[in-house]
C-alpha positions as CSV (number, residue, x, y, z in Angstrom):
1,X,0.0,0.0,0.0
2,X,1.2,3.5,-0.8
3,X,2.5,5.5,2.2
4,X,0.6,8.8,2.4
5,X,1.6,9.6,6.0
6,X,1.5,13.4,6.5
7,X,-0.5,14.0,3.3
8,X,-3.9,15.7,3.1
9,X,-6.5,14.6,0.5
10,X,-9.8,16.1,-0.6
11,X,-12.2,13.6,-2.2
12,X,-15.3,15.1,-3.8
13,X,-18.4,13.0,-3.8
14,X,-17.0,11.0,-0.9
15,X,-20.2,9.9,0.8
16,X,-20.7,6.6,-1.0
17,X,-19.5,4.2,-3.7
18,X,-16.1,4.9,-5.3
19,X,-15.7,8.2,-3.4
20,X,-16.3,6.6,0.0
21,X,-13.9,3.7,-0.8
22,X,-11.3,6.1,-2.0
23,X,-11.6,8.3,1.1
24,X,-11.1,5.2,3.3
25,X,-8.2,3.8,1.3
26,X,-6.3,7.1,1.4
27,X,-6.9,7.4,5.1
28,X,-5.8,3.8,5.6
29,X,-2.5,4.8,3.8
30,X,-2.0,7.6,6.3
31,X,-3.6,10.7,4.8
32,X,-5.9,13.1,6.6
33,X,-9.0,13.2,4.4
34,X,-11.7,15.8,3.6
35,X,-14.7,14.5,1.8
36,X,-17.7,16.3,0.2
37,X,-21.3,15.4,-0.1
38,X,-24.4,17.0,-1.6
39,X,-27.3,15.6,0.3
40,X,-26.2,12.3,1.9
41,X,-25.0,13.9,5.2
42,X,-25.5,10.7,7.3
43,X,-23.6,8.6,4.8
44,X,-20.7,11.1,4.7
45,X,-20.5,11.2,8.5
46,X,-20.5,7.4,8.6
47,X,-17.5,7.3,6.3
48,X,-15.7,9.9,8.5
49,X,-16.6,7.9,11.6
50,X,-15.1,4.7,10.1
51,X,-11.9,6.6,9.2
52,X,-11.6,8.0,12.7
53,X,-12.4,4.7,14.3
54,X,-9.4,3.3,12.5
55,X,-7.2,6.1,13.9
56,X,-7.4,8.5,11.0
57,X,-8.6,12.1,10.6
58,X,-11.6,13.1,8.5
59,X,-13.5,16.3,7.7
60,X,-17.0,16.3,6.1
61,X,-17.9,19.2,3.8
62,X,-21.3,19.9,2.3
63,X,-20.8,21.1,-1.3
64,X,-23.1,21.1,-4.3
65,X,-20.5,21.1,-7.1
66,X,-23.1,22.6,-9.5
67,X,-22.6,25.8,-7.7
68,X,-19.6,27.7,-9.2
69,X,-18.0,28.6,-5.9
70,X,-18.5,25.2,-4.2
71,X,-15.4,23.4,-5.5
72,X,-12.9,26.2,-4.6
73,X,-14.6,26.6,-1.2
74,X,-14.2,22.9,-0.5
75,X,-10.5,23.2,-1.3
76,X,-10.1,26.3,0.9
77,X,-11.9,24.6,3.8
78,X,-9.7,21.6,3.5
79,X,-6.6,23.7,3.8
80,X,-8.1,25.7,6.7
81,X,-9.0,22.7,8.7
82,X,-6.3,20.2,7.8
83,X,-3.5,22.6,7.2
84,X,-2.7,21.8,3.5
85,X,-3.7,19.9,0.5
86,X,-1.6,17.4,-1.4
87,X,-4.1,15.2,-3.2
88,X,-7.3,16.2,-5.0
89,X,-9.6,13.4,-6.1
90,X,-12.3,14.7,-8.4
91,X,-15.0,12.1,-8.0
92,X,-18.2,14.2,-7.8
93,X,-20.4,13.4,-10.8
94,X,-24.0,13.9,-12.0
95,X,-25.4,10.9,-13.8
96,X,-27.7,11.7,-16.6
97,X,-28.7,9.5,-19.5
98,X,-31.4,9.3,-22.1
99,X,-32.0,9.8,-25.8
100,X,-30.3,12.7,-27.4
101,X,-33.6,14.2,-28.4
102,X,-34.8,14.3,-24.8
103,X,-31.8,15.9,-23.2
104,X,-32.8,19.2,-21.7
105,X,-30.6,22.3,-21.5
106,X,-30.8,22.1,-17.7
107,X,-29.5,18.5,-17.7
108,X,-26.7,19.6,-20.1
109,X,-25.7,22.5,-17.9
110,X,-25.7,20.5,-14.7
111,X,-23.6,17.6,-16.1
112,X,-21.0,20.0,-17.4
113,X,-21.1,22.1,-14.2
114,X,-20.5,19.1,-11.9
115,X,-18.4,16.8,-14.1
116,X,-16.2,19.3,-15.9
117,X,-16.4,22.9,-14.5
118,X,-16.0,21.8,-10.9
119,X,-13.0,19.7,-11.7
120,X,-11.4,22.7,-13.4
121,X,-12.2,25.1,-10.5
122,X,-11.1,22.6,-7.8
123,X,-7.8,22.0,-9.6
124,X,-7.3,25.7,-10.0
125,X,-7.8,26.3,-6.3
126,X,-5.8,23.3,-5.2
127,X,-2.8,24.1,-7.4
128,X,-2.3,27.3,-5.5
129,X,-1.6,25.3,-2.3
130,X,0.2,22.3,-3.7
131,X,3.9,21.9,-4.0
132,X,6.2,19.4,-5.5
133,X,4.5,16.0,-5.2
134,X,1.0,17.3,-5.5
135,X,-1.6,15.0,-7.2
136,X,-4.8,15.8,-9.1
137,X,-6.7,12.7,-9.9
138,X,-10.1,12.7,-11.7
139,X,-12.5,9.8,-11.9
140,X,-13.5,9.4,-15.6
141,X,-15.4,6.6,-17.2
142,X,-14.9,3.6,-19.5
143,X,-17.0,5.6,-22.0
144,X,-13.8,7.5,-22.7
145,X,-12.7,4.5,-24.8
146,X,-16.0,2.8,-25.8
147,X,-19.6,3.8,-25.9
148,X,-21.5,0.5,-26.6
149,X,-25.0,1.8,-26.9
150,X,-27.3,4.8,-27.0
151,X,-28.5,7.2,-24.3
152,X,-25.0,8.0,-23.0
153,X,-24.2,11.1,-25.0
154,X,-24.0,13.4,-21.9
155,X,-21.9,11.0,-19.9
156,X,-19.5,10.3,-22.7
157,X,-19.0,13.9,-23.5
158,X,-18.4,15.1,-20.0
159,X,-16.0,12.3,-19.0
160,X,-14.1,12.7,-22.3
161,X,-13.6,16.3,-21.5
162,X,-11.6,15.3,-18.4
163,X,-8.9,13.8,-20.7
164,X,-8.2,17.1,-22.4
165,X,-8.4,19.0,-19.1
166,X,-6.0,16.6,-17.5
167,X,-3.5,16.8,-20.3
168,X,-3.6,20.6,-20.0
169,X,-3.1,20.5,-16.3
170,X,-0.2,18.1,-16.6
171,X,1.6,20.5,-18.9
172,X,0.7,23.6,-16.8
173,X,1.6,22.1,-13.5
174,X,4.4,19.7,-14.4
175,X,7.1,22.3,-13.8
176,X,5.8,22.6,-10.2
177,X,6.1,18.9,-9.6
178,X,2.3,18.4,-9.6
179,X,0.9,15.5,-11.6
180,X,-2.6,15.2,-13.2
181,X,-4.2,11.9,-14.1
182,X,-7.6,10.2,-14.8
183,X,-8.8,6.9,-13.6
184,X,-11.5,5.4,-15.9
185,X,-13.7,2.8,-14.2
186,X,-15.6,0.1,-16.0
187,X,-18.7,-1.4,-14.5
188,X,-18.4,-1.0,-10.8
189,X,-20.8,-2.5,-8.2
190,X,-22.2,0.5,-6.5
191,X,-25.7,1.6,-5.6
192,X,-25.8,3.7,-8.8
193,X,-24.9,0.7,-10.9
194,X,-25.5,-2.5,-9.0
195,X,-24.1,-5.8,-10.2
196,X,-27.7,-7.2,-10.0
197,X,-29.3,-4.3,-11.9
198,X,-31.4,-4.8,-15.0
199,X,-28.5,-4.0,-17.4
200,X,-25.8,-5.7,-15.4
201,X,-25.6,-8.9,-17.5
202,X,-25.1,-6.8,-20.6
203,X,-22.4,-4.7,-18.9
204,X,-20.6,-7.9,-17.7
205,X,-20.6,-9.2,-21.3
206,X,-18.6,-6.2,-22.5
207,X,-15.7,-6.8,-20.1
208,X,-12.8,-9.2,-20.8
209,X,-13.1,-10.6,-17.2
210,X,-16.8,-11.1,-17.4
211,X,-17.6,-9.5,-14.1
212,X,-18.2,-6.2,-12.3
213,X,-15.4,-4.5,-10.4
214,X,-15.6,-3.2,-6.8
215,X,-15.3,0.3,-5.6
216,X,-12.1,-0.8,-3.8
217,X,-10.5,-1.6,-7.2
218,X,-10.8,2.1,-8.2
219,X,-9.7,3.3,-4.7
220,X,-6.5,1.1,-5.0
221,X,-5.6,2.7,-8.3
222,X,-6.2,6.2,-6.9
223,X,-4.0,5.4,-3.9
224,X,-1.2,4.2,-6.2
225,X,-1.3,7.3,-8.3
226,X,-1.4,9.4,-5.1
227,X,1.6,7.8,-3.7
228,X,5.3,7.4,-4.6
229,X,4.5,5.0,-7.4
230,X,2.6,7.6,-9.3
231,X,5.4,10.3,-9.2
232,X,6.2,9.8,-13.0
233,X,2.7,9.3,-14.3
234,X,1.0,12.4,-15.6
235,X,-1.2,13.6,-18.4
236,X,-2.8,10.2,-19.0
237,X,-5.7,7.9,-18.1
238,X,-5.6,4.6,-16.3
239,X,-8.4,2.2,-17.3
240,X,-9.6,0.0,-14.4
241,X,-12.4,-1.6,-16.4
242,X,-11.9,-5.4,-16.5
243,X,-11.1,-5.1,-20.1
244,X,-14.2,-3.1,-21.1
245,X,-12.2,-1.1,-23.6
246,X,-10.1,-4.0,-24.9
């Protein structure tokens, strides 16, 4: 496991699923962790309680990332309460899918605000506080490499935008010793996409391994990129998708 002792991490969307697993994994590696939530306050507090019960330190922050100021405010509060920020994990996302003809302007705006704009603004704010060894890690999607059906135009567009943003961040922040990467999950067993859901069999059939992954699989990849092993990895995406994009 990566040694993150003395580091401080902010995980957006950290109250459940991949975000919660990531917050716990980073804390288990020694980092103090701030995590954001929109409405699931009880779940976010439970994640923090588990971290603290294991001897870690956690801060819970309410933040609706669709609000322009929220991402930067979460960064600033992390610095204020935990003293610094070394690792930013952009996991907050707004899931919207449906036929192209039925996508509303409001849905388009919210997806772009949460999945793209908030990542930019959080990275902008975090970079002001990070020094050599800083990490910006965004959670993308296997749709970056393969869109196997209809109804995912918004998701594919927003998550693909993270690739270009990350490459730009890598070039901009590389001279400061800060890396920027994307982790692209495949089908992951969470409450948003359960392994026993109605489309689960189809999703399993698209992977080389023939099964769903677990949130901990993504958390492990994030922890690796956040630690010493990720020091020479930047401007790229890591697929953790069971061969979905093979």
